[in-house]
N, C-alpha and C positions, 0 to 999 in steps of 0.2 A: 565341830558341826559346820557344814557348808553355809556360806553367807552370801546374801546379796543386799543391796542398799541403795541409798541416794547420795549422789556426789554433787556438791555445790557449795556456794558461800554467798549470802547467808542461808541458813536452813531453819531458823527459828520459826518461820511461818509454815513450814512444810507439813502437809497432811499425809504424805506418802507412808511414813512409819505406821500410822494408824490403819490405813487402807491395807497395806501388805501384811501386817501382823494379823488382821482379821481374815485375810485370804489364806494365810498359812494355817490358821486354826481351822477354818471351814473345810479346807481341802486336805487337812491332816498331813501337811508337808514337813519333812525333816529338814527344815531350813530356818535360818535366823535373818531378820532384816535389821540393818544398821544405818546410822546417819554418819556421813563422811563430810564434815565441814572443815575443809582444809584450805590454807592459802595457796595461791597459784604456784608458789615456789616449790611446794611439796608434791605437785601433781605427778612429776616423773617418778619420784620414789614410790608413790602410791601404786602406780602400774607395774613397777619393777617387782613389787612384793605381793602381787595378787595371789600367787600360788601358796606362798608361805603363810599368808593370812586366811587361806581357805575361802577366798572370794571368787564366786563363779560368775558375777556380773552385777549390773545395777542400772539405775536410771540416772540421768544427768540433767542438771538444771543450770541456771545462771551462776557463774559466767563461763561455764566450761563446754557448752554445746559444740562450739566450733573448734575449740582447742584440742578436742579428743582425736582429731585426725592425726596428730603427732604420735599417738600411742596405739592406733589400730592398724593391724597388719592386713585386715580384710574389711571390706565395706559391703553391706547389703545394697541392692539396687536402689532402695528408697533413699539411702544416704547419697548415692552417686547423683541422683536426680535433684535432691533438695539442697545438699551441701551443708547439712547439719546433723549432729548425732544426739539422740536423747536416751538411747539405751546401748549398753555394751555387754558383750558376753565373752567369757574366757573360753578359748578354743584349745584344742590339743597343741596347735601351733599359733601362739599369739592371741590377739584380741580382735573380735569382730564388732563393728559398729552398726547400729540400726536406727531407724527413725519411725516412731509410732505416732508422732504428733499429728501428722496429716490425716491419719485414720481417725484419731481421737477427735480432731476438730470437726471433720465431716459428720461423724456419728452424733455429734452434739447439736447440729443445726436443726431447727424446727422443720417439719415436713414441708410447710409452705415456702420456706426459703430454698430447700433442696429442689423443689419443683420449679423454681423461677430463677435459678442462678444465672442462666444465660441472658436474662432480660433486665436484671436490676443493676443499678450503679453500686459498686462495692469499693470501699476504701480500706486499705490495710495500713495501719499506723505502726511504723517501726520497720527496721530492715535487718534484724538479727536472725538467730537460728530459728526461733518460733515463727517469725514472719515468713521465712523461706518455706516452711512446712505448710503454712496456711495458704500461701500463693499456689504451691504445687497442688494442694487439695482442690482449691477453687478452679484451677485450670483443667484439672482432670475431669471435673464435673461440668465443664463447658462455659465457665465465666467468660464473657466477651466485653464487659465494661468494668475493668479492674484498674485501680490506681494504688500506688504505693507512695506514702508520704513519710518523709524522714528528715530529721534535723540535718543530716549529712546527705546531700543529694547523690553523691557518688555511690554511697551504699545502696540506695534505692535503685540507681541505674545498674548496679552490678547484678541485682536480682532480675530486673526487667530484661537485661541483655541476654539472659539465659533462654529467653522465650521470644525470639525475634518475630515469630508469626502470630503473637498473641495481642499485639497493640496495647500492652500495658503502659499506663501513664506513670512516670516517675516525677515526683514533685517535692520541692523543699518546704519543710514545715515553716509556716509563718508568712509565706508570700501569698499574693492575692489568688493565684491559681489554686493553691492547696485549700484555702478557705472556701473557694467556690466548689471544689470537688467534695469537700466535707458537707457543705450545705445542701448539695444535690444528692447526697448518698442515700440509698435505701438500706444499706448494711455497712456499719463501721466496725472494724475489728481492731482493738488495741492489743498489740503484741509487745509493748514496752513494759518496763517494770514500774512505771509511774503509778502511784496510788497504792503500792504494796506496803503493808504495815511496817515491815522491817527494812524497806528500801530507803533510798536517800530523799525521796519526795513523796511521802505518804499522803499528803493532802492536795496533791496536784493532779490536774487532768489537762491533756493537750487541747481539749475542746471547750474549756471553761468559758471563753468569751465568744464563742462562735454560734452562729445561727444554724439550727438543724431542721431537717425535714421533719414534719410533725408525725409522720408514720415510720420514722427511722427505727431500725433494729440495731442495738449496740451489743457487741460481744466482747467481753474483757477476759483475756487469758489469765489475768491476775485473779486469784480466788481468796486472798486474805488481805483485806476484809472481803466479806461476801458482796457487799455493796460498796464498790469503789467510787471515788469522786467522778470518774468517767461514767459509770452506770447511773449514778444519781442525776447527772446532767442529762443523760438520755431520757430518763423517766420524767424529769421536770419539763422536758420539751414535748412530752406526750408520746414518747417512743416506748419500745419494748426492750427490756434489759435481759441479757443472757449472761449468767455468771460463768466463771472458769471451772466450776466444780465438775460439770459434766465432761468436759474435755479431759480434765485431770484423771477422772475415773476411766474413761474409755481408752486413753493412751496407756494407763496402768494395766488394764486388762490385757491389752495386746502385748505389753512388755512381759507380763508374767508368763504368757504363753511361750515367749522366747527363752525365758530363764528356766522354767519348771515344766513346760509342756502341758500346763493345766489351764482350764478356763474358769475363772471365778465369776459368779453371777454379779451383775451390776449392783443389785440391791445389797449384797453383803458389804461391798466396799462403801457404798453410800451410807448405809446405817452406821458404819464404824466411825464416820467423820462428822455426823450430825452434831454430836455433843461438842466437837471442837470448833464449830463455826460461831 
């Protein structure tokens, strides 16, 4: 049987198997969904054996989103713009990389945020693969007051330099400028793994000791736990919290279209993971 799955490490937190198994059942697809939790040393072997293992594609998570460039012979335009891969598909000749995170992120935003993206102060925390997708999405929708804050300033600068006409501010986490940007922000998006149950810092949040705008909206791409330390801080400050579940589902819907050519209703995937949360 043909297979697709999720590639990453760790995967104990992943809700993708439940979502895609529900989609397979609902759409009556002759496919099987697997979890591929492998060490980075085995990544090359994994891609060399796709055909032998009947793997037709899959989604990619931490820490492999940027490493997949080494194994893709073709890239979708979304990947060329963003610089990160979160889905791959086996082609007749090699492997093609895609990015659906930027669509998933935008489709998850509340309507009032979508309508005011160009006017509000937005801070993106982190400078990895997910951050690149979020920045691309925000700029496509007209963001004009966007900042990227990261522990390593160089990585934030690498993203901002891709958009020389956008006036993105890159700032190092922990300095006075970054704290001012966060305190003035109307929307803060955490794209790091801080707060993830199975991650190295499950009880941590970058904004723990910072003053926040009382009307701030916080969006955490981490979805396990549902309420991360980051989102708890947002709510305790009087702000609105958005969990990573909606983005997870929306990017998965787009990914399934790439792999199977089918569109699964949002509600089917959402219902499948309610019991897991």
